N, C-alpha and C positions, 0 to 999 in steps of 0.2 A: 597493490594487494586488493583482491576482490572480496576478501572476507572482512566483514565489519562486525562490531559488537552492538547489538540492539538490546539494551536493558540487560537481561541475564541470558540472552540467547546469542549464539554466533550465527551470522547470516552470510551466505555466499551470494554476492550481487550478480556474479556471472551466470549462475544457474537459477537464481531466485528461490533458493531453498534454505531453510533453517537447518543448521548443522547440529544443534543440540546445546546443552547448557554450557556456560562459560566455566572453565576450570579455574581453580584458585590460583594456579600458576600462569594464567594467561598474561603475557607481557603487556604493559601499558601501551606501548606503541601499536599493538594490534587493535586497540580500541579506537576506531575512526568514527567520526560522526556519521550517523545514518543518512542516506540520501533522502532529501526532503521531497515528498510527493508534490507534483505540480498542482494537485487538487486540494492540498491541505489548507490553503488560504481562501478557497472559494466558499461562498455562502450556499445554503441549501437551495436558494432560488437560482443561483448561477448553475449549480449542478443539474437542477431540474430542467433549466433551459437548454443546457448542453445535451442532456438526454433526449429532449424533445427534438432538437435539431439534428441529432445523429441519424445517419442513413443506415438503418438497421434492416436487414432482410426480414420479410414477413414472419417466418417461424420464431426468430429471436425477439421480435417486437413484443411478444407476450411476456417477456421477462422484464420489461421496463418498470412495472410497479415494484418488482423485487429489487431491481437495481436502485430505484429511488429509496426504498426502505433501507437497504444496506448503506447507501450514501448518508442518509439522515442519521442512522445509528452510529456510523463511524465519525461523522463530523459534528453532529448535533449534540 
């Protein structure tokens, strides 16, 4: 089953979209553990190094500070 429950939202892993709130009658077997992000256990420094080493084309390179800020907010 591609659909998992994350907190109070249903999530379709195949499409990467949230499907809406969990209904009161959602069966317990539908609640599967969410897929753990491979970046969840990384430190801010490791993510910063990863971003520095990434081969990003020039126009997208301007977004690195924003990506760092998002990473620090999400993990920090």
